[in-house]
N, C-alpha and C positions, 0 to 999 in steps of 0.2 A: 663235257669231254674229259674233265679232270676227275670225275667221280668214278669209283670202281665199277666196272661193267660186269654184270653177272649173267647176262643173257647169251653168253657164248661168243659175243663179238670181241673185238680187240680191247685190251686193257688200256688204262690211262697213260702208261709210258709209251706204248707203241702209237697211241693216238697223238701224243706230243710230237713224236718223231715224224709222223705223217701229216701233221697240221699244215695246211697250205700257207705259203708266204704271200704277204700282201704286196711285196715289191721285191726286186732283185737284191741279192746280198750287198750290203753297203748302201742301199738306196734310201734308207730312212729309218726312223724309229717308230715302233708300235708297242704299246704296253701289252705284254703277253705272258701269262703265267705258264702256259705250255712251253713257250720259247725259253723261259728261265729254267724249266725242268730239264730241257735238253742239255743245258750246261751241267746240271748235276749228273746226268748220264755220261757226259763226256769226261768229267772229272773221274768217275769210277772207271771208265774204260782206259783212260790214259795213265792214271796213277795206281790202279788196282785197289783203291780204297774208296769207301763210301764218302760222299762229300762231308758229312758230319764228322767222320773220323779224320778226314784230311784237314778240316778247319780246326779240329781239336789239336792235332799235331803241330800245325804250322802257325796258328794264332792263339787259340784259347789257352793252351798250356804255357807257352812262353810268356803270355801276358797275365797269367794267373787269374783267369776268370773264375768266378764262383760257379755253382751248379747251373747248367744250361742244357738245352737239347732241342731236338725236333720231335714233334708228335708223330707216331707211326700212322700211316694211312692205308686202308684196305686197297689192295691191288698194286701197291708200289713196292718194288724191290730196291729202289734207290732212295736216297734222302729226298724228301719232297722239296723240289726246287722253287715252288711257288709260294713259299712263306710258311708261317707257323712256328718259327724259331722262338724259343723262350730264352731271353737274355736279360740279366739284371741291369737296371739303369746305370749303375756305377761302371759296369763293364762296357756298356754302349759308349760311355764317355771315354773309357780307355781306347775304344776303337776310334773315336773321334780324335783323340790325342795322337794315335798312330798316323792318321791321315794328315793331321796338322804338321807332324814332324817327318813328312816324306817317307813314311813306312818304317821308321826306326823306333825301336822300343828297347830301353835299357842297354843301349849300345849295340843292339842286334838289328840288322836290316831284314825285317820280316816280309816286307813287300818292296819290290823294285821301285825306286823313286821315279823312274821313267813312267811307270804305270800311274802313280799318283798324279803326275803332271798331266797325263792324258785325261784323267778323271775330272780335273779342274779347269780344263780349257775346251773351247768348242772343237768339234771334230769335223773333218771334211766329209765324213761318211753320213752326216746328218745336218744338212744345211737349212732345213725347214723348221727346226725347233731348237731351243737352247738346251740341248740334252746331249750328254757325252758319257759313255761308259757307266751307265746306271746312275748318273748324277745330273741334276739340273744345274746349269752354270749361269752366272750373272754377268758374263762379259758384255752383253748388250745393255745392261743396266735396267732390265725390266722390273727388278725388285727395287722400288724407289727408295733412295737413301742408303741402300746397302752397297758396300764396296764391290767393285767389278770382279775381284778375285774370289768372292763368296761362291760356294757350291754346296748343294744339299740334296737329300733324298727323302721324299715323303713316302709314307706307308699306310697300310690299312687303318682306317678309323681316324687318321690324323697324326700318326707318329711321324717324327722327323729328326734326322741327324743333319746338322748344319756345321760347316767349317768355314771360317773366315781367316785365312792366313795373315792378312795385313793387320788384323786386330788381335792376333794370337788367341782366337776365340773359337770354342766349340760349344754348341748348344744341342741338347737332347730333349726333344719335346715329346712328352707322354700324352697319349689320348686313347680313344677307342672305348668299346663297351666293356662291361664287367667280365664277359666270357674271355676276353683277350688277356686277362690277368690271371687266368687259372694255370697253375703249374702242374696239375695232374695229368694232362694229355702227354707231355714228354716224360712223365714218371718222376717228376722232381718234387721234393718236399717243400711246401710253402713255409716261409718264415714271417709273413705278414698276413693280416686279416682285415678284411673290408668291414667298416663300421656301419654301413647302411645309410650313410649321410646323403648319398645321391640317388636313393631309390626313387624318389618322387620328383627329381629335377627334370624340368622341361625347358627347352630353349624359348626365349621370349618371342612371341609372334612378331613378324616383321611389319613395320608401318613406316611412316615418314620420319619417325624419330629413332628407330632401331633397325640395325642391319639384320638380314635373315641369317639363319644358322650358317656358319662358315664351313665349307667343304674341306676335304683333305688337303689339297694343294694350297688353297687360299690360306688356311690356318697356319701352315708352315711358313709361307711368305710373310704373313702378318707378324708372326713371332720373330722372324729375322728382322723385319723393319723396326719393331718396337725395342728389341734388345740392342740393336746397333744404335738406335737413337739414344737409349739410356747410357750406353757405354761412351759414345762420342761426347754427349753433354756432360 
């Protein structure tokens, strides 16, 4: 549904708007790339700016990000809302710092603190999962050993941004395959080069002595558990 349609049927953006909802509004959380793209369409409609331009004006420029961008996709007239953004690791940590400090950067309030508070706490609109405003929250203590105020967001291939206010801690976990480190799709000039050291790497086969390969969300939670243990000790 998100691929460009060339057979004369509706395109990916109209398909996102027409995608059926699995529950009533406010009834629960469901991971949906199409649903996230609806947000991009709304940003354009309300502000008159593409979401990438809006992010650049409101966040990237004030926080002095380096080169970044979204890759263009066939059939999309809006910024792809379902991912693909290329942001340098140092700037992801700046983003985490912004969350840690209630949306304030260099004395400027870039995000309302009330919104940050909603991101980090359980929401009454989703009572069946520890998820609130695009972040997993740990108010129920399901991440063993991590503070209850920790909240985090995992992404494709195992990326993850983690914020722990009580420890004044931000973690940016890098993961994914080699193609996810290519800067050429957004038209950005690379300044690092892969040395080929992981070309033949394979995860250890699981048995009674070794865990199986860790999936996206598990990897982020494990990272949070280990870093918190190291910090506390």
